[in-house]
DODRENDREN-33959 format. One record per residue (C-alpha): residue in three letters; x, y, z. Coordinates in nm, 2 decimals. Layout:
+------+--------+--------+--------+
| resn |     c1 |     c2 |     c3 |
+------+--------+--------+--------+
|  ALA |      X |      Y |      Z |
...
+------+--------+--------+--------+
This chain:
+------+--------+--------+--------+
| resn |     c1 |     c2 |     c3 |
+------+--------+--------+--------+
|  UNK |   8.78 |  13.78 |   6.91 |
|  UNK |   8.92 |  14.09 |   6.78 |
|  UNK |   8.90 |  14.07 |   6.42 |
|  UNK |   9.14 |  14.35 |   6.39 |
|  UNK |   9.41 |  14.16 |   6.58 |
|  UNK |   9.67 |  13.91 |   6.44 |
|  UNK |   9.76 |  13.65 |   6.68 |
|  UNK |  10.12 |  13.53 |   6.66 |
|  UNK |  10.26 |  13.16 |   6.65 |
|  UNK |  10.56 |  12.97 |   6.55 |
|  UNK |  10.34 |  12.72 |   6.31 |
|  UNK |   9.98 |  12.71 |   6.20 |
|  UNK |   9.86 |  12.32 |   6.15 |
|  UNK |   9.57 |  12.31 |   5.93 |
|  UNK |   9.37 |  12.02 |   6.06 |
|  UNK |   9.35 |  11.85 |   6.40 |
|  UNK |   9.32 |  11.47 |   6.30 |
|  UNK |   9.59 |  11.25 |   6.40 |
|  UNK |   9.87 |  11.39 |   6.18 |
|  UNK |   9.81 |  11.73 |   6.29 |
|  UNK |   9.80 |  11.64 |   6.66 |
|  UNK |  10.14 |  11.44 |   6.63 |
|  UNK |  10.27 |  11.74 |   6.43 |
|  UNK |  10.18 |  12.02 |   6.67 |
|  UNK |  10.27 |  11.79 |   7.01 |
|  UNK |  10.62 |  11.72 |   6.81 |
|  UNK |  10.68 |  12.10 |   6.78 |
|  UNK |  10.52 |  12.21 |   7.10 |
|  UNK |  10.77 |  11.98 |   7.28 |
|  UNK |  11.03 |  12.17 |   7.12 |
|  UNK |  10.93 |  12.51 |   7.27 |
|  UNK |  10.72 |  12.63 |   6.94 |
|  UNK |  10.39 |  12.81 |   6.97 |
|  UNK |  10.14 |  12.62 |   6.77 |
|  UNK |   9.79 |  12.68 |   6.64 |
|  UNK |   9.58 |  12.42 |   6.53 |
|  UNK |   9.28 |  12.52 |   6.30 |
|  UNK |   9.00 |  12.25 |   6.26 |
|  UNK |   8.69 |  12.26 |   6.07 |
|  UNK |   8.48 |  12.02 |   6.30 |
|  UNK |   8.35 |  12.11 |   6.65 |
|  UNK |   8.61 |  11.86 |   6.79 |
|  UNK |   8.96 |  11.77 |   6.73 |
|  UNK |   9.04 |  11.39 |   6.67 |
|  UNK |   8.97 |  11.35 |   6.29 |
|  UNK |   8.86 |  11.03 |   6.14 |
|  UNK |   9.07 |  10.82 |   6.37 |
|  UNK |   8.85 |  10.90 |   6.70 |
|  UNK |   8.56 |  10.76 |   6.49 |
|  UNK |   8.72 |  10.41 |   6.43 |
|  UNK |   8.67 |  10.11 |   6.65 |
|  UNK |   9.01 |   9.96 |   6.60 |
|  UNK |   9.35 |   9.98 |   6.42 |
|  UNK |   9.52 |   9.72 |   6.21 |
|  UNK |   9.72 |   9.51 |   6.24 |
|  UNK |   9.75 |   9.48 |   6.63 |
|  UNK |   9.33 |   9.56 |   6.67 |
|  UNK |   9.42 |   9.81 |   6.94 |
|  UNK |   9.14 |  10.05 |   7.05 |
|  UNK |   9.14 |  10.35 |   6.82 |
|  UNK |   9.01 |  10.60 |   7.09 |
|  UNK |   9.27 |  10.49 |   7.35 |
|  UNK |   9.56 |  10.58 |   7.11 |
|  UNK |   9.38 |  10.92 |   6.98 |
|  UNK |   9.21 |  11.04 |   7.29 |
|  UNK |   9.56 |  11.09 |   7.50 |
|  UNK |   9.69 |  11.30 |   7.20 |
|  UNK |   9.39 |  11.50 |   7.20 |
|  UNK |   9.40 |  11.55 |   7.55 |
|  UNK |   9.77 |  11.62 |   7.56 |
|  UNK |   9.72 |  11.89 |   7.28 |
|  UNK |   9.41 |  12.06 |   7.44 |
|  UNK |   9.65 |  12.11 |   7.77 |
|  UNK |   9.97 |  12.18 |   7.61 |
|  UNK |  10.08 |  12.52 |   7.71 |
|  UNK |  10.23 |  12.61 |   7.36 |
|  UNK |   9.91 |  12.45 |   7.16 |
|  UNK |   9.61 |  12.70 |   7.09 |
|  UNK |   9.31 |  12.50 |   6.95 |
|  UNK |   9.07 |  12.68 |   6.70 |
|  UNK |   8.79 |  12.46 |   6.64 |
|  UNK |   8.47 |  12.49 |   6.44 |
|  UNK |   8.66 |  12.72 |   6.22 |
|  UNK |   8.69 |  12.79 |   5.84 |
|  UNK |   9.02 |  12.87 |   5.66 |
|  UNK |   8.96 |  13.14 |   5.43 |
|  UNK |   9.33 |  13.19 |   5.28 |
|  UNK |   9.65 |  13.13 |   5.38 |
|  UNK |   9.94 |  13.32 |   5.22 |
|  UNK |  10.32 |  13.34 |   5.24 |
|  UNK |  10.46 |  13.67 |   5.19 |
|  UNK |  10.72 |  13.90 |   5.38 |
|  UNK |  10.92 |  13.56 |   5.53 |
|  UNK |  10.57 |  13.46 |   5.73 |
|  UNK |  10.25 |  13.27 |   5.67 |
|  UNK |   9.94 |  13.45 |   5.72 |
|  UNK |   9.59 |  13.29 |   5.77 |
|  UNK |   9.26 |  13.45 |   5.76 |
|  UNK |   9.01 |  13.24 |   5.98 |
|  UNK |   8.64 |  13.24 |   6.03 |
|  UNK |   8.51 |  13.13 |   6.36 |
|  UNK |   8.17 |  12.98 |   6.28 |
|  UNK |   7.90 |  13.06 |   6.55 |
|  UNK |   7.81 |  12.77 |   6.79 |
|  UNK |   7.53 |  12.98 |   6.93 |
|  UNK |   7.68 |  12.88 |   7.25 |
|  UNK |   7.95 |  13.13 |   7.46 |
|  UNK |   8.26 |  12.90 |   7.50 |
|  UNK |   8.38 |  13.12 |   7.79 |
|  UNK |   8.06 |  13.03 |   7.98 |
|  UNK |   7.99 |  12.67 |   7.84 |
|  UNK |   8.07 |  12.41 |   8.12 |
|  UNK |   7.99 |  12.10 |   7.90 |
|  UNK |   7.71 |  11.98 |   8.14 |
|  UNK |   7.46 |  11.87 |   7.84 |
|  UNK |   7.17 |  12.02 |   7.99 |
|  UNK |   7.08 |  12.22 |   7.68 |
|  UNK |   7.11 |  11.86 |   7.46 |
|  UNK |   6.90 |  11.68 |   7.74 |
|  UNK |   6.64 |  11.91 |   7.73 |
|  UNK |   6.62 |  11.95 |   7.35 |
|  UNK |   6.31 |  11.85 |   7.19 |
|  UNK |   6.43 |  11.82 |   6.84 |
|  UNK |   6.58 |  11.50 |   6.70 |
|  UNK |   6.78 |  11.46 |   6.40 |
|  UNK |   7.00 |  11.22 |   6.23 |
|  UNK |   7.34 |  11.18 |   6.40 |
|  UNK |   7.66 |  11.16 |   6.12 |
|  UNK |   7.88 |  11.09 |   6.41 |
|  UNK |   7.71 |  10.73 |   6.43 |
|  UNK |   7.68 |  10.69 |   6.02 |
|  UNK |   7.31 |  10.81 |   6.04 |
|  UNK |   7.20 |  10.50 |   6.22 |
|  UNK |   7.07 |  10.70 |   6.53 |
|  UNK |   6.96 |  11.05 |   6.63 |
|  UNK |   7.09 |  11.33 |   6.80 |
|  UNK |   6.95 |  11.64 |   6.94 |
|  UNK |   6.94 |  11.98 |   6.76 |
|  UNK |   7.15 |  12.13 |   7.07 |
|  UNK |   7.46 |  11.88 |   7.13 |
|  UNK |   7.80 |  11.79 |   7.20 |
|  UNK |   7.94 |  11.59 |   6.91 |
|  UNK |   8.04 |  11.28 |   7.10 |
|  UNK |   8.15 |  11.17 |   7.46 |
|  UNK |   8.52 |  11.22 |   7.42 |
|  UNK |   8.50 |  11.53 |   7.22 |
|  UNK |   8.75 |  11.81 |   7.28 |
|  UNK |   8.66 |  12.07 |   7.37 |
|  UNK |   8.36 |  11.97 |   7.54 |
|  UNK |   8.13 |  12.23 |   7.42 |
|  UNK |   7.78 |  12.23 |   7.31 |
|  UNK |   7.65 |  12.39 |   6.99 |
|  UNK |   7.32 |  12.44 |   6.85 |
|  UNK |   7.23 |  12.30 |   6.48 |
|  UNK |   7.02 |  12.61 |   6.39 |
|  UNK |   6.90 |  12.41 |   6.04 |
|  UNK |   6.69 |  12.18 |   6.25 |
|  UNK |   6.63 |  12.41 |   6.59 |
|  UNK |   6.29 |  12.50 |   6.66 |
|  UNK |   6.39 |  12.80 |   6.86 |
|  UNK |   6.17 |  12.67 |   7.15 |
|  UNK |   6.41 |  12.84 |   7.41 |
|  UNK |   6.41 |  12.52 |   7.60 |
|  UNK |   6.78 |  12.48 |   7.60 |
|  UNK |   6.83 |  12.86 |   7.72 |
|  UNK |   6.59 |  12.80 |   8.01 |
|  UNK |   6.81 |  12.52 |   8.14 |
|  UNK |   7.16 |  12.64 |   8.07 |
|  UNK |   7.30 |  12.70 |   8.44 |
|  UNK |   7.56 |  12.97 |   8.30 |
|  UNK |   7.35 |  13.16 |   8.06 |
|  UNK |   7.58 |  13.02 |   7.77 |
|  UNK |   7.32 |  13.01 |   7.49 |
|  UNK |   7.34 |  13.29 |   7.25 |
|  UNK |   7.09 |  13.28 |   6.97 |
|  UNK |   7.24 |  13.60 |   6.82 |
|  UNK |   7.60 |  13.50 |   6.81 |
|  UNK |   7.79 |  13.59 |   6.48 |
|  UNK |   8.10 |  13.44 |   6.27 |
|  UNK |   8.40 |  13.62 |   6.37 |
|  UNK |   8.68 |  13.66 |   6.15 |
|  UNK |   9.06 |  13.69 |   6.28 |
|  UNK |   9.42 |  13.65 |   6.15 |
|  UNK |   9.69 |  13.41 |   6.26 |
|  UNK |  10.05 |  13.49 |   6.18 |
|  UNK |  10.32 |  13.25 |   6.18 |
|  UNK |  10.66 |  13.14 |   6.05 |
|  UNK |  10.55 |  12.80 |   5.89 |
|  UNK |  10.26 |  12.60 |   5.82 |
|  UNK |  10.18 |  12.24 |   5.82 |
|  UNK |   9.87 |  12.09 |   5.60 |
|  UNK |   9.74 |  11.80 |   5.77 |
|  UNK |   9.37 |  11.80 |   5.60 |
|  UNK |   9.33 |  11.42 |   5.60 |
|  UNK |   9.08 |  11.22 |   5.35 |
|  UNK |   8.72 |  11.17 |   5.30 |
|  UNK |   8.58 |  10.85 |   5.12 |
|  UNK |   8.45 |  10.85 |   4.77 |
|  UNK |   8.07 |  10.89 |   4.74 |
|  UNK |   7.85 |  10.58 |   4.81 |
|  UNK |   7.64 |  10.69 |   4.53 |
|  UNK |   7.85 |  10.74 |   4.25 |
|  UNK |   7.83 |  10.40 |   4.10 |
|  UNK |   7.49 |  10.30 |   3.96 |
|  UNK |   7.60 |   9.96 |   3.96 |
|  UNK |   7.62 |   9.93 |   4.31 |
|  UNK |   7.27 |  10.09 |   4.38 |
|  UNK |   7.36 |  10.45 |   4.42 |
|  UNK |   7.32 |  10.45 |   4.79 |
|  UNK |   6.94 |  10.33 |   4.77 |
|  UNK |   6.99 |   9.99 |   4.90 |
|  UNK |   6.95 |   9.99 |   5.26 |
|  UNK |   7.18 |   9.72 |   5.41 |
|  UNK |   7.47 |   9.84 |   5.18 |
|  UNK |   7.67 |  10.03 |   5.39 |
|  UNK |   8.01 |  10.22 |   5.37 |
|  UNK |   8.34 |  10.12 |   5.56 |
|  UNK |   8.32 |  10.41 |   5.80 |
|  UNK |   7.96 |  10.32 |   5.87 |
|  UNK |   8.07 |   9.97 |   5.98 |
|  UNK |   8.35 |  10.11 |   6.20 |
|  UNK |   8.05 |  10.30 |   6.40 |
|  UNK |   7.85 |   9.96 |   6.42 |
|  UNK |   8.15 |   9.76 |   6.54 |
|  UNK |   8.26 |  10.05 |   6.78 |
|  UNK |   8.16 |   9.99 |   7.16 |
|  UNK |   8.01 |  10.31 |   7.18 |
|  UNK |   7.82 |  10.27 |   6.85 |
|  UNK |   7.46 |  10.31 |   6.75 |
|  UNK |   7.32 |   9.97 |   6.84 |
|  UNK |   7.60 |   9.85 |   7.10 |
|  UNK |   7.60 |   9.51 |   6.88 |
|  UNK |   7.61 |   9.43 |   6.52 |
|  UNK |   7.28 |   9.46 |   6.35 |
|  UNK |   7.20 |   9.55 |   6.00 |
|  UNK |   7.00 |   9.89 |   5.95 |
|  UNK |   6.70 |   9.78 |   5.75 |
|  UNK |   6.53 |   9.57 |   6.05 |
|  UNK |   6.77 |   9.52 |   6.35 |
|  UNK |   6.85 |   9.17 |   6.25 |
|  UNK |   7.17 |   9.00 |   6.32 |
|  UNK |   7.33 |   8.94 |   5.99 |
|  UNK |   7.41 |   8.58 |   5.92 |
|  UNK |   7.60 |   8.65 |   5.60 |
|  UNK |   7.82 |   8.97 |   5.54 |
|  UNK |   8.03 |   9.08 |   5.24 |
|  UNK |   8.29 |   9.33 |   5.17 |
|  UNK |   8.32 |   9.46 |   4.84 |
|  UNK |   8.67 |   9.59 |   4.75 |
|  UNK |   8.79 |   9.87 |   4.52 |
|  UNK |   8.45 |  10.00 |   4.54 |
|  UNK |   8.58 |  10.35 |   4.49 |
|  UNK |   8.95 |  10.29 |   4.39 |
|  UNK |   9.14 |  10.15 |   4.07 |
|  UNK |   8.82 |  10.26 |   3.88 |
|  UNK |   8.87 |  10.48 |   3.57 |
|  UNK |   8.48 |  10.52 |   3.54 |
|  UNK |   8.51 |  10.73 |   3.85 |
|  UNK |   8.82 |  10.89 |   3.75 |
|  UNK |   9.02 |  10.73 |   4.05 |
|  UNK |   9.25 |  10.47 |   3.91 |
|  UNK |   9.49 |  10.47 |   4.22 |
|  UNK |   9.49 |  10.22 |   4.51 |
|  UNK |   9.40 |  10.38 |   4.82 |
|  UNK |   9.63 |  10.15 |   4.99 |
|  UNK |   9.42 |  10.09 |   5.34 |
|  UNK |   9.11 |   9.92 |   5.21 |
|  UNK |   9.23 |   9.55 |   5.20 |
|  UNK |   9.36 |   9.58 |   5.56 |
|  UNK |   9.08 |   9.78 |   5.72 |
|  UNK |   8.83 |   9.54 |   5.55 |
|  UNK |   9.04 |   9.22 |   5.69 |
|  UNK |   9.02 |   9.41 |   6.01 |
|  UNK |   8.65 |   9.45 |   6.03 |
|  UNK |   8.60 |   9.08 |   5.94 |
|  UNK |   8.81 |   8.97 |   6.24 |
|  UNK |   8.61 |   9.19 |   6.45 |
|  UNK |   8.28 |   9.07 |   6.30 |
|  UNK |   8.40 |   8.71 |   6.36 |
|  UNK |   8.41 |   8.78 |   6.73 |
|  UNK |   8.09 |   8.97 |   6.74 |
|  UNK |   7.91 |   8.71 |   6.53 |
|  UNK |   8.11 |   8.38 |   6.56 |
|  UNK |   7.84 |   8.18 |   6.33 |
|  UNK |   7.82 |   8.46 |   6.06 |
|  UNK |   7.98 |   8.38 |   5.71 |
|  UNK |   8.21 |   8.65 |   5.62 |
|  UNK |   8.30 |   8.69 |   5.24 |
|  UNK |   8.57 |   8.94 |   5.11 |
|  UNK |   8.53 |   9.01 |   4.72 |
|  UNK |   8.85 |   9.14 |   4.60 |
|  UNK |   9.06 |   9.21 |   4.29 |
|  UNK |   9.41 |   9.19 |   4.46 |
|  UNK |   9.50 |   9.19 |   4.83 |
|  UNK |   9.77 |   9.45 |   4.92 |
|  UNK |   9.91 |   9.37 |   5.25 |
|  UNK |  10.24 |   9.55 |   5.22 |
|  UNK |  10.29 |   9.69 |   5.56 |
|  UNK |  10.48 |   9.55 |   5.88 |
|  UNK |  10.28 |   9.25 |   6.01 |
|  UNK |  10.00 |   9.30 |   5.74 |
|  UNK |  10.08 |   8.99 |   5.52 |
|  UNK |  10.04 |   8.78 |   5.84 |
|  UNK |   9.73 |   8.97 |   5.95 |
|  UNK |   9.61 |   8.86 |   5.59 |
|  UNK |   9.69 |   8.49 |   5.65 |
|  UNK |   9.54 |   8.48 |   6.01 |
|  UNK |   9.20 |   8.61 |   5.86 |
|  UNK |   9.20 |   8.31 |   5.59 |
|  UNK |   9.29 |   8.06 |   5.90 |
|  UNK |   9.00 |   8.21 |   6.11 |
|  UNK |   8.75 |   8.10 |   5.82 |
|  UNK |   8.72 |   8.44 |   5.65 |
|  UNK |   8.62 |   8.37 |   5.28 |
|  UNK |   8.83 |   8.54 |   5.00 |
|  UNK |   8.65 |   8.55 |   4.67 |
|  UNK |   8.87 |   8.70 |   4.36 |
|  UNK |   8.64 |   8.87 |   4.15 |
|  UNK |   8.52 |   9.19 |   4.05 |
|  UNK |   8.16 |   9.28 |   4.17 |
|  UNK |   7.96 |   9.35 |   3.84 |
|  UNK |   7.63 |   9.46 |   4.02 |
|  UNK |   7.45 |   9.51 |   4.37 |
|  UNK |   7.09 |   9.49 |   4.35 |
|  UNK |   6.78 |   9.46 |   4.64 |
|  UNK |   6.76 |   9.09 |   4.68 |
|  UNK |   6.48 |   8.87 |   4.87 |
|  UNK |   6.40 |   8.95 |   5.25 |
|  UNK |   6.59 |   9.26 |   5.24 |
|  UNK |   6.90 |   9.07 |   5.15 |
|  UNK |   7.14 |   9.21 |   4.92 |
|  UNK |   7.21 |   9.03 |   4.56 |
|  UNK |   7.56 |   9.03 |   4.39 |
|  UNK |   7.66 |   8.95 |   4.07 |
|  UNK |   8.05 |   8.91 |   4.00 |
|  UNK |   8.32 |   8.75 |   3.80 |
|  UNK |   8.47 |   8.46 |   3.97 |
|  UNK |   8.81 |   8.48 |   3.84 |
|  UNK |   8.93 |   8.16 |   3.99 |
|  UNK |   8.65 |   7.96 |   3.82 |
|  UNK |   8.74 |   8.04 |   3.47 |
|  UNK |   8.58 |   8.41 |   3.49 |
|  UNK |   8.23 |   8.27 |   3.47 |
|  UNK |   7.93 |   8.52 |   3.60 |
|  UNK |   7.82 |   8.41 |   3.96 |
|  UNK |   7.58 |   8.55 |   4.19 |
|  UNK |   7.53 |   8.53 |   4.57 |
|  UNK |   7.29 |   8.70 |   4.84 |
|  UNK |   7.41 |   8.82 |   5.17 |
|  UNK |   7.24 |   8.98 |   5.46 |
|  UNK |   7.45 |   9.28 |   5.46 |
|  UNK |   7.72 |   9.44 |   5.23 |
|  UNK |   8.01 |   9.67 |   5.30 |
|  UNK |   8.16 |   9.90 |   5.05 |
|  UNK |   8.53 |   9.93 |   5.09 |
|  UNK |   8.52 |  10.28 |   4.96 |
|  UNK |   8.83 |  10.48 |   4.85 |
|  UNK |   9.01 |  10.77 |   4.99 |
|  UNK |   9.00 |  11.12 |   4.82 |
|  UNK |   9.16 |  11.45 |   4.98 |
|  UNK |   8.91 |  11.61 |   5.23 |
|  UNK |   9.00 |  11.97 |   5.14 |
|  UNK |   9.10 |  12.14 |   4.81 |
|  UNK |   9.35 |  12.44 |   4.87 |
|  UNK |   9.24 |  12.59 |   4.53 |
|  UNK |   9.17 |  12.95 |   4.58 |
|  UNK |   9.29 |  12.92 |   4.96 |
|  UNK |   9.65 |  12.82 |   4.94 |
|  UNK |   9.88 |  12.85 |   4.65 |
|  UNK |  10.04 |  12.50 |   4.64 |
|  UNK |  10.09 |  12.23 |   4.39 |
|  UNK |   9.85 |  11.91 |   4.36 |
|  UNK |   9.92 |  11.59 |   4.18 |
|  UNK |   9.69 |  11.45 |   3.92 |
|  UNK |   9.53 |  11.27 |   4.18 |
|  UNK |   9.43 |  11.61 |   4.37 |
|  UNK |   9.63 |  11.52 |   4.69 |
|  UNK |   9.90 |  11.79 |   4.78 |
|  UNK |  10.22 |  11.71 |   4.59 |
|  UNK |  10.52 |  11.63 |   4.79 |
|  UNK |  10.85 |  11.84 |   4.61 |
|  UNK |  11.08 |  11.53 |   4.70 |
|  UNK |  10.87 |  11.23 |   4.80 |
|  UNK |  11.16 |  10.99 |   4.85 |
|  UNK |  11.39 |  11.19 |   5.09 |
|  UNK |  11.15 |  11.47 |   5.19 |
|  UNK |  10.79 |  11.37 |   5.20 |
|  UNK |  10.67 |  11.66 |   5.41 |
|  UNK |  10.81 |  11.94 |   5.17 |
|  UNK |  10.56 |  12.10 |   4.93 |
|  UNK |  10.60 |  12.33 |   4.64 |
|  UNK |  10.57 |  12.64 |   4.87 |
|  UNK |  10.84 |  12.75 |   5.09 |
|  UNK |  10.78 |  12.71 |   5.46 |
|  UNK |  10.45 |  12.50 |   5.43 |
|  UNK |  10.48 |  12.13 |   5.48 |
|  UNK |  10.23 |  11.85 |   5.48 |
|  UNK |  10.17 |  11.52 |   5.64 |
|  UNK |   9.92 |  11.24 |   5.65 |
|  UNK |   9.67 |  11.15 |   5.40 |
|  UNK |   9.66 |  11.54 |   5.27 |
|  UNK |   9.97 |  11.41 |   5.04 |
|  UNK |   9.82 |  11.06 |   4.93 |
|  UNK |   9.65 |  10.75 |   5.09 |
|  UNK |   9.85 |  10.60 |   5.38 |
|  UNK |   9.77 |  10.40 |   5.70 |
|  UNK |   9.81 |  10.53 |   6.07 |
|  UNK |  10.16 |  10.43 |   6.12 |
|  UNK |  10.29 |  10.60 |   5.80 |
|  UNK |  10.09 |  10.91 |   5.89 |
|  UNK |  10.23 |  10.95 |   6.25 |
|  UNK |  10.58 |  10.88 |   6.11 |
|  UNK |  10.53 |  11.16 |   5.82 |
|  UNK |  10.39 |  11.39 |   6.09 |
|  UNK |  10.70 |  11.36 |   6.27 |
|  UNK |  10.89 |  11.44 |   5.96 |
|  UNK |  10.67 |  11.74 |   5.90 |
|  UNK |  10.77 |  11.89 |   6.25 |
|  UNK |  11.13 |  11.83 |   6.20 |
|  UNK |  11.12 |  12.00 |   5.86 |
|  UNK |  10.92 |  12.31 |   6.01 |
|  UNK |  11.17 |  12.30 |   6.32 |
|  UNK |  11.47 |  12.31 |   6.07 |
|  UNK |  11.33 |  12.58 |   5.86 |
|  UNK |  11.26 |  12.81 |   6.16 |
|  UNK |  11.61 |  12.74 |   6.29 |
|  UNK |  11.79 |  12.84 |   5.98 |
|  UNK |  11.56 |  13.13 |   5.89 |
|  UNK |  11.50 |  13.30 |   6.19 |
+------+--------+--------+--------+
């Protein structure tokens, strides 16, 4: 890729998750040329890592994978994966993005996705795609449905044994590959950078990530996924099927001690969803959700909550005071039983899931001159009538980049962002 050459598009979409894919497809179907900049080695975002979605319990991959494939094969969409956005400026009536292509140490023009490098690599490292419950190779393709199906080499763990180079049928391995800088120019840009979870180790009362059978909600998604690390529900410490599982709500939201006073909106519903899936996988297990308030505000969400109670899932109103190591590798909880006069109670469970809150995945500071709200999400100029419009002319946003929301609202907002960008280009150019 020539670093001195500017590639021209109609719209630059920052982020290749479900919001970025939907926005790009809506624009591309209107005939606009779209560039998707994605920091990961594959598009798909957080949604492709989920097991199922609420309240329908549809397969997350079954929804996301067709959109990934449609974007990859669309004549009007160009994917720039495994890239870093260095800056995005709007001047002279155009958006200019400076981008760095990180080295895969595999030539993308030669790689055929055969995975021979992965199969023959002798180095094993924890697999973040599977919640660090299993191992992957130093040379690898991120996951089976990754797009593009291109290998990359983790140089932090690679032993430089040369086996991947020897077995590659197309001579695609390139140990000397360098980062490449290039420039994208467009008429508009859409920020769809998604979210991350609050840190599991930030609250000392909850064990600060040192209790083995206390896991995050995204780790539970991987355990529940049919292509997950164990292919069944097991606790990580000893591979035992848990007989008692607890969910701790507001573990990273509505907590001024963490500086996150807002509600993350989806935590109650994804905990209920995971409990429903667990009740099918482990029909004899006791399932308990510890909550302050259940917020089931979307279409069908209240009925989803009532169905969970009818299934025997226990809801305990009370804020967790502490989480400690229990007996027999269990987890001991202390909590305020608000429905019992506020007394301090304690219970022990085999496995505890922290319903962590949502924070922005990306901070535009120093990269994009765009306003943020007090909660660090991108500020919407007119949230009630035009939620996709930002403080910067010609730059729009969609999805969780502007605040916590569920998948249905994210997709709807992505359509709004595509409409705003389309209208802007029609009126301005």
